[in-house]
ChimeraX commands (.cxc) that place a marker at each C-alpha (Angstrom):
marker #1 position -16.88,3.70,2.43 radius 0.5
marker #1 position -14.38,1.56,0.54 radius 0.5
marker #1 position -12.97,-0.08,3.69 radius 0.5
marker #1 position -16.27,-1.79,4.37 radius 0.5
marker #1 position -16.55,-3.16,0.84 radius 0.5
marker #1 position -15.92,-6.82,0.07 radius 0.5
marker #1 position -13.03,-5.69,-2.13 radius 0.5
marker #1 position -11.13,-4.07,0.72 radius 0.5
marker #1 position -9.30,-7.23,1.75 radius 0.5
marker #1 position -8.59,-8.26,-1.82 radius 0.5
marker #1 position -6.26,-5.39,-2.66 radius 0.5
marker #1 position -5.27,-3.81,0.60 radius 0.5
marker #1 position -2.59,-4.55,3.16 radius 0.5
marker #1 position -3.04,-4.32,6.93 radius 0.5
marker #1 position -2.98,-0.51,6.75 radius 0.5
marker #1 position -5.86,-0.48,4.27 radius 0.5
marker #1 position -3.60,0.69,1.44 radius 0.5
marker #1 position -4.15,-0.31,-2.14 radius 0.5
marker #1 position -1.47,-2.58,-3.59 radius 0.5
marker #1 position -2.42,-2.82,-7.24 radius 0.5
marker #1 position -5.86,-2.49,-8.74 radius 0.5
marker #1 position -4.70,-4.37,-11.82 radius 0.5
marker #1 position -4.60,-7.58,-9.73 radius 0.5
marker #1 position -8.24,-7.18,-8.70 radius 0.5
marker #1 position -11.38,-8.26,-10.47 radius 0.5
marker #1 position -13.32,-5.63,-12.40 radius 0.5
marker #1 position -16.03,-5.71,-9.72 radius 0.5
marker #1 position -13.50,-5.09,-6.93 radius 0.5
marker #1 position -11.86,-2.26,-8.88 radius 0.5
marker #1 position -15.27,-0.63,-9.32 radius 0.5
marker #1 position -16.05,-0.97,-5.59 radius 0.5
marker #1 position -12.75,0.66,-4.63 radius 0.5
marker #1 position -13.26,3.43,-7.20 radius 0.5
marker #1 position -16.75,4.09,-5.86 radius 0.5
marker #1 position -15.44,4.23,-2.30 radius 0.5
marker #1 position -12.70,6.71,-3.21 radius 0.5
marker #1 position -15.21,8.82,-5.11 radius 0.5
marker #1 position -17.52,8.78,-2.09 radius 0.5
marker #1 position -14.66,10.02,0.07 radius 0.5
marker #1 position -13.79,12.79,-2.40 radius 0.5
marker #1 position -17.48,13.74,-2.57 radius 0.5
marker #1 position -17.63,13.88,1.24 radius 0.5
marker #1 position -14.70,16.27,1.14 radius 0.5
marker #1 position -16.64,18.50,-1.28 radius 0.5
marker #1 position -14.31,18.35,-4.28 radius 0.5
marker #1 position -15.42,19.58,-7.69 radius 0.5
marker #1 position -15.02,17.39,-10.76 radius 0.5
marker #1 position -12.00,19.45,-11.85 radius 0.5
marker #1 position -10.39,19.04,-8.42 radius 0.5
marker #1 position -10.94,15.27,-8.61 radius 0.5
marker #1 position -9.18,15.24,-11.98 radius 0.5
marker #1 position -6.25,17.22,-10.53 radius 0.5
marker #1 position -5.89,15.23,-7.31 radius 0.5
marker #1 position -6.01,11.88,-9.12 radius 0.5
marker #1 position -3.88,13.11,-12.05 radius 0.5
marker #1 position -6.39,11.56,-14.42 radius 0.5
marker #1 position -5.50,11.36,-18.10 radius 0.5
marker #1 position -6.43,14.31,-20.32 radius 0.5
marker #1 position -9.09,12.15,-21.96 radius 0.5
marker #1 position -11.13,12.27,-18.73 radius 0.5
marker #1 position -13.33,15.35,-18.63 radius 0.5
marker #1 position -15.29,16.79,-15.72 radius 0.5
marker #1 position -18.54,15.52,-17.19 radius 0.5
marker #1 position -17.13,11.96,-17.15 radius 0.5
marker #1 position -16.42,11.91,-13.40 radius 0.5
marker #1 position -19.93,10.67,-12.59 radius 0.5
marker #1 position -19.12,7.41,-14.39 radius 0.5
marker #1 position -16.56,6.61,-11.66 radius 0.5
marker #1 position -19.38,6.83,-9.11 radius 0.5
marker #1 position -21.45,4.35,-11.10 radius 0.5
marker #1 position -19.65,1.54,-12.86 radius 0.5
marker #1 position -16.28,2.61,-14.26 radius 0.5
marker #1 position -13.02,1.88,-12.40 radius 0.5
marker #1 position -10.23,4.42,-12.29 radius 0.5
marker #1 position -7.72,4.06,-15.14 radius 0.5
marker #1 position -5.09,1.49,-14.23 radius 0.5
marker #1 position -2.22,3.92,-14.79 radius 0.5
marker #1 position 0.73,4.23,-12.41 radius 0.5
marker #1 position 0.26,7.91,-11.57 radius 0.5
marker #1 position -3.46,7.43,-10.87 radius 0.5
marker #1 position -2.85,4.33,-8.75 radius 0.5
marker #1 position -0.17,6.17,-6.73 radius 0.5
marker #1 position -2.60,9.01,-6.04 radius 0.5
marker #1 position -5.30,6.53,-5.01 radius 0.5
marker #1 position -2.77,4.96,-2.64 radius 0.5
marker #1 position -2.03,8.34,-1.02 radius 0.5
marker #1 position -5.73,9.11,-0.68 radius 0.5
marker #1 position -6.49,5.76,0.94 radius 0.5
marker #1 position -3.65,6.28,3.41 radius 0.5
marker #1 position -4.94,9.78,4.21 radius 0.5
marker #1 position -8.43,8.38,4.72 radius 0.5
marker #1 position -7.08,5.67,7.00 radius 0.5
marker #1 position -5.13,8.25,9.04 radius 0.5
marker #1 position -8.23,10.43,9.36 radius 0.5
marker #1 position -10.20,7.43,10.66 radius 0.5
marker #1 position -7.46,7.00,13.28 radius 0.5
marker #1 position -7.61,10.69,14.26 radius 0.5
marker #1 position -11.41,10.83,14.34 radius 0.5
marker #1 position -12.64,7.26,14.92 radius 0.5
marker #1 position -16.09,8.23,16.16 radius 0.5
marker #1 position -16.75,11.39,14.22 radius 0.5
marker #1 position -16.78,11.06,10.41 radius 0.5
marker #1 position -17.93,14.67,10.02 radius 0.5
marker #1 position -14.69,15.86,11.62 radius 0.5
marker #1 position -12.70,14.03,8.95 radius 0.5
marker #1 position -14.29,16.12,6.22 radius 0.5
marker #1 position -14.13,19.28,8.30 radius 0.5
marker #1 position -10.42,18.77,8.97 radius 0.5
marker #1 position -9.78,18.43,5.23 radius 0.5
marker #1 position -11.64,21.68,4.44 radius 0.5
marker #1 position -10.49,23.86,7.35 radius 0.5
marker #1 position -7.36,26.01,7.17 radius 0.5
marker #1 position -4.39,24.50,8.97 radius 0.5
marker #1 position -1.44,26.50,10.30 radius 0.5
marker #1 position 0.89,23.64,9.31 radius 0.5
marker #1 position 0.04,24.46,5.70 radius 0.5
marker #1 position 0.21,28.25,5.97 radius 0.5
marker #1 position -3.48,28.43,6.93 radius 0.5
marker #1 position -4.46,26.60,3.75 radius 0.5
marker #1 position -6.91,23.74,3.95 radius 0.5
marker #1 position -5.36,20.30,3.39 radius 0.5
marker #1 position -7.66,19.90,0.36 radius 0.5
marker #1 position -6.24,23.07,-1.18 radius 0.5
marker #1 position -2.70,21.83,-0.51 radius 0.5
marker #1 position -3.51,18.56,-2.32 radius 0.5
marker #1 position -5.25,20.19,-5.28 radius 0.5
marker #1 position -2.64,22.91,-5.75 radius 0.5
marker #1 position 0.40,20.81,-4.88 radius 0.5
marker #1 position -0.38,17.64,-6.77 radius 0.5
marker #1 position 1.64,14.65,-5.62 radius 0.5
marker #1 position 3.84,16.72,-3.28 radius 0.5
marker #1 position 0.69,18.18,-1.70 radius 0.5
marker #1 position -0.74,14.71,-1.14 radius 0.5
marker #1 position 2.54,13.62,0.45 radius 0.5
marker #1 position 2.60,16.72,2.69 radius 0.5
marker #1 position -0.91,16.03,3.98 radius 0.5
marker #1 position -0.17,12.34,4.44 radius 0.5
marker #1 position 3.05,13.09,6.33 radius 0.5
marker #1 position 1.23,15.54,8.57 radius 0.5
marker #1 position -1.36,12.91,9.46 radius 0.5
marker #1 position 0.97,9.91,9.56 radius 0.5
marker #1 position 4.68,10.60,9.69 radius 0.5
marker #1 position 5.32,6.85,9.87 radius 0.5
marker #1 position 4.56,6.91,6.15 radius 0.5
marker #1 position 7.72,8.94,5.56 radius 0.5
marker #1 position 9.72,6.60,7.76 radius 0.5
marker #1 position 8.44,3.60,5.79 radius 0.5
marker #1 position 9.51,5.20,2.50 radius 0.5
marker #1 position 12.89,6.58,3.42 radius 0.5
marker #1 position 13.99,5.11,6.73 radius 0.5
marker #1 position 13.85,8.59,8.24 radius 0.5
marker #1 position 11.44,11.44,8.75 radius 0.5
marker #1 position 13.24,13.57,6.15 radius 0.5
marker #1 position 10.29,13.90,3.72 radius 0.5
marker #1 position 7.90,14.90,6.48 radius 0.5
marker #1 position 9.00,18.51,6.19 radius 0.5
marker #1 position 5.88,20.61,5.77 radius 0.5
marker link #1:1,2 radius 0.2
marker link #1:2,3 radius 0.2
marker link #1:3,4 radius 0.2
marker link #1:4,5 radius 0.2
marker link #1:5,6 radius 0.2
marker link #1:6,7 radius 0.2
marker link #1:7,8 radius 0.2
marker link #1:8,9 radius 0.2
marker link #1:9,10 radius 0.2
marker link #1:10,11 radius 0.2
marker link #1:11,12 radius 0.2
marker link #1:12,13 radius 0.2
marker link #1:13,14 radius 0.2
marker link #1:14,15 radius 0.2
marker link #1:15,16 radius 0.2
marker link #1:16,17 radius 0.2
marker link #1:17,18 radius 0.2
marker link #1:18,19 radius 0.2
marker link #1:19,20 radius 0.2
marker link #1:20,21 radius 0.2
marker link #1:21,22 radius 0.2
marker link #1:22,23 radius 0.2
marker link #1:23,24 radius 0.2
marker link #1:24,25 radius 0.2
marker link #1:25,26 radius 0.2
marker link #1:26,27 radius 0.2
marker link #1:27,28 radius 0.2
marker link #1:28,29 radius 0.2
marker link #1:29,30 radius 0.2
marker link #1:30,31 radius 0.2
marker link #1:31,32 radius 0.2
marker link #1:32,33 radius 0.2
marker link #1:33,34 radius 0.2
marker link #1:34,35 radius 0.2
marker link #1:35,36 radius 0.2
marker link #1:36,37 radius 0.2
marker link #1:37,38 radius 0.2
marker link #1:38,39 radius 0.2
marker link #1:39,40 radius 0.2
marker link #1:40,41 radius 0.2
marker link #1:41,42 radius 0.2
marker link #1:42,43 radius 0.2
marker link #1:43,44 radius 0.2
marker link #1:44,45 radius 0.2
marker link #1:45,46 radius 0.2
marker link #1:46,47 radius 0.2
marker link #1:47,48 radius 0.2
marker link #1:48,49 radius 0.2
marker link #1:49,50 radius 0.2
marker link #1:50,51 radius 0.2
marker link #1:51,52 radius 0.2
marker link #1:52,53 radius 0.2
marker link #1:53,54 radius 0.2
marker link #1:54,55 radius 0.2
marker link #1:55,56 radius 0.2
marker link #1:56,57 radius 0.2
marker link #1:57,58 radius 0.2
marker link #1:58,59 radius 0.2
marker link #1:59,60 radius 0.2
marker link #1:60,61 radius 0.2
marker link #1:61,62 radius 0.2
marker link #1:62,63 radius 0.2
marker link #1:63,64 radius 0.2
marker link #1:64,65 radius 0.2
marker link #1:65,66 radius 0.2
marker link #1:66,67 radius 0.2
marker link #1:67,68 radius 0.2
marker link #1:68,69 radius 0.2
marker link #1:69,70 radius 0.2
marker link #1:70,71 radius 0.2
marker link #1:71,72 radius 0.2
marker link #1:72,73 radius 0.2
marker link #1:73,74 radius 0.2
marker link #1:74,75 radius 0.2
marker link #1:75,76 radius 0.2
marker link #1:76,77 radius 0.2
marker link #1:77,78 radius 0.2
marker link #1:78,79 radius 0.2
marker link #1:79,80 radius 0.2
marker link #1:80,81 radius 0.2
marker link #1:81,82 radius 0.2
marker link #1:82,83 radius 0.2
marker link #1:83,84 radius 0.2
marker link #1:84,85 radius 0.2
marker link #1:85,86 radius 0.2
marker link #1:86,87 radius 0.2
marker link #1:87,88 radius 0.2
marker link #1:88,89 radius 0.2
marker link #1:89,90 radius 0.2
marker link #1:90,91 radius 0.2
marker link #1:91,92 radius 0.2
marker link #1:92,93 radius 0.2
marker link #1:93,94 radius 0.2
marker link #1:94,95 radius 0.2
marker link #1:95,96 radius 0.2
marker link #1:96,97 radius 0.2
marker link #1:97,98 radius 0.2
marker link #1:98,99 radius 0.2
marker link #1:99,100 radius 0.2
marker link #1:100,101 radius 0.2
marker link #1:101,102 radius 0.2
marker link #1:102,103 radius 0.2
marker link #1:103,104 radius 0.2
marker link #1:104,105 radius 0.2
marker link #1:105,106 radius 0.2
marker link #1:106,107 radius 0.2
marker link #1:107,108 radius 0.2
marker link #1:108,109 radius 0.2
marker link #1:109,110 radius 0.2
marker link #1:110,111 radius 0.2
marker link #1:111,112 radius 0.2
marker link #1:112,113 radius 0.2
marker link #1:113,114 radius 0.2
marker link #1:114,115 radius 0.2
marker link #1:115,116 radius 0.2
marker link #1:116,117 radius 0.2
marker link #1:117,118 radius 0.2
marker link #1:118,119 radius 0.2
marker link #1:119,120 radius 0.2
marker link #1:120,121 radius 0.2
marker link #1:121,122 radius 0.2
marker link #1:122,123 radius 0.2
marker link #1:123,124 radius 0.2
marker link #1:124,125 radius 0.2
marker link #1:125,126 radius 0.2
marker link #1:126,127 radius 0.2
marker link #1:127,128 radius 0.2
marker link #1:128,129 radius 0.2
marker link #1:129,130 radius 0.2
marker link #1:130,131 radius 0.2
marker link #1:131,132 radius 0.2
marker link #1:132,133 radius 0.2
marker link #1:133,134 radius 0.2
marker link #1:134,135 radius 0.2
marker link #1:135,136 radius 0.2
marker link #1:136,137 radius 0.2
marker link #1:137,138 radius 0.2
marker link #1:138,139 radius 0.2
marker link #1:139,140 radius 0.2
marker link #1:140,141 radius 0.2
marker link #1:141,142 radius 0.2
marker link #1:142,143 radius 0.2
marker link #1:143,144 radius 0.2
marker link #1:144,145 radius 0.2
marker link #1:145,146 radius 0.2
marker link #1:146,147 radius 0.2
marker link #1:147,148 radius 0.2
marker link #1:148,149 radius 0.2
marker link #1:149,150 radius 0.2
marker link #1:150,151 radius 0.2
marker link #1:151,152 radius 0.2
marker link #1:152,153 radius 0.2
marker link #1:153,154 radius 0.2
marker link #1:154,155 radius 0.2
marker link #1:155,156 radius 0.2
marker link #1:156,157 radius 0.2
view
């Protein structure tokens, strides 16, 4: 997982959240990309869902996703980096919820949740884009909303 990589401390704050991949070495950016891809693979996402969740540029096709698992870092574009940030925060929150059971993290992401109208959190993120990512993150860690706004106003599900 990305948190165990040597790059984790280089671009992450105390919550394990990515600050800016552009300030990292190419090697560190690749390690973080590989870790995020591993997480998305664990969650069972298709290549098209990865493209949607990360809001990758139109030039990235489903057949190119495997390159992110190997040796290509995610594009250093603001919308992609913001999505990576949300995903890393979600992953961190899941590790807090299920510290001893990694399988439950993936199961929680795939199982329907009444908070989301019986939709799986993954479906909420794929279908809802950035707002879906924020909804899932707020559900797992409402302190995120407080940090952003000074209140829990955006934690409405």
